[in-house]
C-alpha positions in Angstrom: 37.8 -60.3 23.3 36.6 -56.8 23.5 38.7 -54.2 21.7 38.9 -50.6 22.4 41.1 -47.4 22.3 42.7 -48.5 25.5 43.5 -51.9 24.5 45.0 -50.6 21.3 47.3 -48.0 23.2 48.2 -50.6 25.9 49.2 -53.1 23.2 51.2 -50.4 21.5 53.1 -49.5 24.5 53.9 -53.1 25.5 54.9 -54.1 21.9 56.9 -50.9 21.4 58.9 -51.9 24.4 59.3 -55.4 22.9 60.3 -53.8 19.6 63.1 -51.7 21.1 64.4 -54.7 23.1 64.2 -56.7 19.8 66.2 -54.3 17.8 68.8 -54.2 20.6 69.5 -57.9 19.8 70.1 -57.4 16.1 73.6 -58.3 15.1 73.4 -58.6 11.2 72.0 -55.8 8.8 70.0 -58.4 6.8 68.1 -59.2 9.8 67.1 -55.6 10.7 63.9 -55.4 8.6 62.5 -58.7 10.2 63.5 -57.4 13.7 61.7 -54.2 13.0 58.3 -56.0 12.7 57.5 -55.8 16.4 58.1 -51.9 16.4 56.1 -51.4 13.2 53.1 -53.4 14.7 53.4 -51.1 17.8 53.0 -48.0 15.7 50.2 -49.7 13.9 48.3 -50.4 17.1 48.8 -46.8 18.1 47.2 -45.6 15.0 44.2 -47.8 15.6 43.9 -46.4 19.0 43.4 -43.1 17.3 40.8 -44.8 14.9 38.9 -45.8 18.0 38.9 -42.2 19.4 37.6 -40.9 15.9 34.8 -43.5 15.9 33.8 -42.6 19.5 33.6 -38.9 18.3 36.5 -37.6 20.5 38.6 -36.5 17.4 37.4 -34.8 14.2 36.3 -36.5 11.0 39.2 -35.3 9.0 41.7 -36.6 11.7 39.7 -39.9 11.6 39.9 -40.2 7.9 43.8 -39.6 8.1 44.4 -42.4 10.8 42.2 -44.7 9.2 43.9 -44.4 6.2 47.4 -44.8 7.8 46.0 -48.1 9.5 44.7 -49.4 6.2 48.0 -48.3 4.2 50.1 -50.6 6.5 47.8 -53.5 7.0 46.7 -53.9 3.3 49.5 -52.2 1.3 52.7 -52.4 3.2 52.4 -55.5 5.1 52.1 -58.0 2.1 55.4 -56.5 0.7 57.3 -56.0 4.0 56.9 -59.6 5.3 58.2 -61.4 2.4 61.0 -59.0 1.8 62.2 -59.2 5.4 62.3 -63.0 5.2 64.0 -62.9 1.6 66.9 -60.6 3.2 67.6 -63.3 5.7 67.4 -66.2 3.4 70.7 -68.0 2.2 71.0 -68.8 -1.4 69.0 -71.7 -2.8 65.6 -72.7 -4.0 63.7 -71.3 -1.0 65.3 -67.8 -1.5 64.1 -68.0 -5.1 60.5 -68.8 -4.0 60.5 -66.2 -1.4 61.6 -63.6 -3.7 58.9 -64.6 -6.1 56.4 -64.2 -3.2 58.0 -60.8 -2.7 57.0 -60.0 -6.2 53.5 -61.0 -5.5 53.4 -59.0 -2.3 54.6 -55.9 -4.4 51.7 -56.5 -6.8 49.3 -56.6 -3.9 51.0 -53.5 -2.4 50.4 -51.5 -5.6 47.0 -52.8 -6.0 45.7 -52.1 -2.4 47.5 -48.7 -2.3 45.8 -47.6 -5.5 42.5 -48.5 -4.1 43.1 -46.7 -0.8 44.1 -43.5 -2.8 41.5 -43.5 -5.5 38.4 -45.2 -4.1 36.5 -44.3 -0.8 37.1 -46.2 2.3 35.2 -46.4 5.4 35.5 -47.9 9.0 32.9 -48.7 11.5 32.5 -50.5 14.7 30.8 -53.8 14.6 30.6 -56.1 17.6 33.1 -54.3 19.6 35.8 -54.4 16.7 36.6 -52.1 13.7 35.5 -53.1 10.4 37.5 -51.4 7.4 35.9 -51.5 3.9 37.4 -50.5 0.4 36.0 -52.0 -2.7 39.2 -52.5 -4.4 41.3 -53.9 -1.4 38.5 -56.4 -0.6 38.8 -58.1 -3.8 38.7 -61.8 -3.0 41.7 -62.9 -5.3 43.9 -60.1 -4.2 43.0 -61.3 -0.6 44.3 -64.7 -1.4 47.5 -63.4 -2.8 48.0 -61.3 0.3 47.8 -64.3 2.5 50.1 -66.2 0.0 52.7 -63.4 0.1 52.6 -62.9 3.9 52.4 -66.3 5.2 53.9 -68.2 2.4 57.2 -66.5 2.8 57.4 -67.2 6.5 56.4 -70.9 6.0 59.1 -71.3 3.3 61.9 -69.7 5.4 65.1 -71.9 6.2 64.9 -70.6 9.7 63.0 -72.9 11.8 61.6 -70.1 14.2 60.4 -68.1 11.3 58.5 -71.1 10.1 57.0 -71.5 13.4 55.9 -67.8 13.5 54.4 -68.3 10.1 52.5 -71.4 11.2 51.1 -69.5 14.2 50.1 -66.6 12.0 48.2 -69.1 9.8 46.4 -70.5 12.7 45.4 -67.0 14.0 44.4 -65.9 10.4 42.0 -69.1 10.1 40.6 -68.4 13.5 39.9 -64.8 12.8 38.4 -65.4 9.4 36.0 -67.8 10.9 35.1 -65.9 14.2 35.5 -62.3 13.1 35.6 -62.1 9.3 33.9 -58.9 9.2 36.7 -57.2 11.2 39.5 -59.3 9.7 42.1 -56.6 9.2 41.8 -55.2 12.7 41.8 -58.4 14.6 44.4 -60.3 12.7 46.7 -57.4 12.9 46.2 -57.2 16.7 47.1 -60.9 17.2 50.0 -60.6 14.8 51.2 -57.7 16.9 50.9 -59.6 20.1 52.8 -62.5 18.5 55.6 -60.1 17.8 57.0 -61.4 21.3 58.0 -64.5 19.6 60.3 -62.5 17.3 62.0 -60.9 20.3 62.4 -64.1 22.2 64.3 -65.8 19.2 66.5 -62.8 18.7 67.2 -62.8 22.4 68.2 -66.5 22.4 70.3 -65.9 19.2 68.0 -68.4 17.4 67.9 -66.2 14.2 71.3 -66.1 12.6 72.1 -65.2 9.1 75.3 -67.1 8.6 74.3 -70.4 10.3 70.5 -70.9 10.0 69.1 -72.9 12.8 72.4 -72.6 14.5 74.4 -70.1 16.5 77.3 -68.5 15.4 79.9 -66.7 17.8 78.3 -63.7 19.4 79.1 -60.3 17.9 78.5 -56.8 18.9 74.8 -55.6 18.5 74.1 -53.5 15.3 71.9 -51.0 17.2 71.9 -49.6 20.7 75.1 -51.3 21.4 75.9 -48.6 24.0 72.7 -49.4 25.8 73.7 -53.0 26.1 75.3 -53.9 29.5 77.2 -57.1 28.9 78.8 -59.3 31.4 82.2 -58.5 30.1 81.5 -54.9 30.2 80.6 -55.0 33.9 83.9 -57.0 34.7 85.9 -54.6 32.8 84.6 -51.6 34.9 84.7 -53.3 38.1 
């Protein structure tokens, strides 16, 4: 697939709409961070659209440096902490929760390491075979990369929630394919596919398949946590007729 500023901006718009729709389905505070993943990926793709514009010479060098830093900050610094933390918040007490909290600690270590590298060491980005490659000597460390994958995907795979495990398994497949086919632009390509796969998160919240109180079950429907006034329920239509 050929990537470009246009594809990044279109993906951002579509995923942003999915992100808003997902947040409208949240009924429990502890699920809010995980439900925010599509919206965060939408912002991330929007940022990479500006990176493309910078690499094409359509915005200044200073602006390019800033948006490239923001893209790498989320992809390499925030994501390995955000993902296991979001899963841990939804996890009921038990050994799985303990393991996911341990992976959250690993993600925190990766987060601190990568952000330190992004702040104190020079980074660069460039177009290679229709994709953007991001380079930083510290964030590209092999063992840190292994811990990154362990924290982000491991937490998903350990979740009690079946649909979260499926999302993790699909991410592992996408990660493996990306590593084989486009290893030189791994951060950009994998984040693009992970953003597209955010539709899975929306669909499961929409079907009430992610429930904190009854994992893999379905508790009585309660009022939405966010945007409740924007939700037009069947009951609401009946009462106003």
